[in-house]
N, C-alpha and C positions, 0 to 999 in steps of 0.2 A: 587791732587798735580801733575796732568799730566798737566796740564794747564800751571805750574811756569816751569816745565822742559822744555817742547818744547817753555816757551817762550825764556827761559835763551838759548836752541839749536837758536832761529831764530838769538839772537844776537848774540852768539859764530860765527856762520856764516857769519852776517853783519861785522862784524869785521874783520875775513881773509878775505874776496874777499875786505873789502876796504884796508888791507893793499896789499893782491895780486894786486891791481890796482893801490895806491902808487909804489910799487918795478916793477909790468913789464909797466906801459906805462903812465911812464913817459914824459910829453911832455911839461911840461907847466905851469905854475899857472894857469891860464883859463883853459886850458884843464882836467889840475888834480880836478878842481873845479867841472865840469862838469861831470866830470867822479863816481868821489866818491857823486854827488848828485844823479847822475842816479842809484849808486847802492844802498846808503841809500833809495830812494824813492822805487828800485824793491823790496829793503828787507821788508820796513814795509807796503808795498802792500801787498804781499804776505805773513806777520804773520797776518793782520787783513783779508784778507780769511781764512785763515784757524777757526783763533778764533772765526768769525761768525758761519760757518760751523759744529765748536767744540760744541761754546755754541747753536747753533738752534738745537744740538740733544738732552737736555738736559730737554726740555721741546715740543714735537716737534708735531708739529697742523695734525692730521693726517684728521679728519674731523671736517669741520666746522658744528657750532650748529645753525644751521635761526631757527627766530621765526616762530609761523604758519601761521601769516599775511604773511608771506612773500612768 
């Protein structure tokens, strides 16, 4: 449940940030596209980093198990 809620929060933040970029930084079609691309990329990268850290805590690797021959 926590993963889904946090994902929805990231989606909401990405939509709000995209709307702010469209409203505040309206300088032309190519610049708007660049700004939206940067905002969406940053949101997806932050979500992926959070998701990897969140999912890595489900089965932590505390101590690797080595064979006796190594």
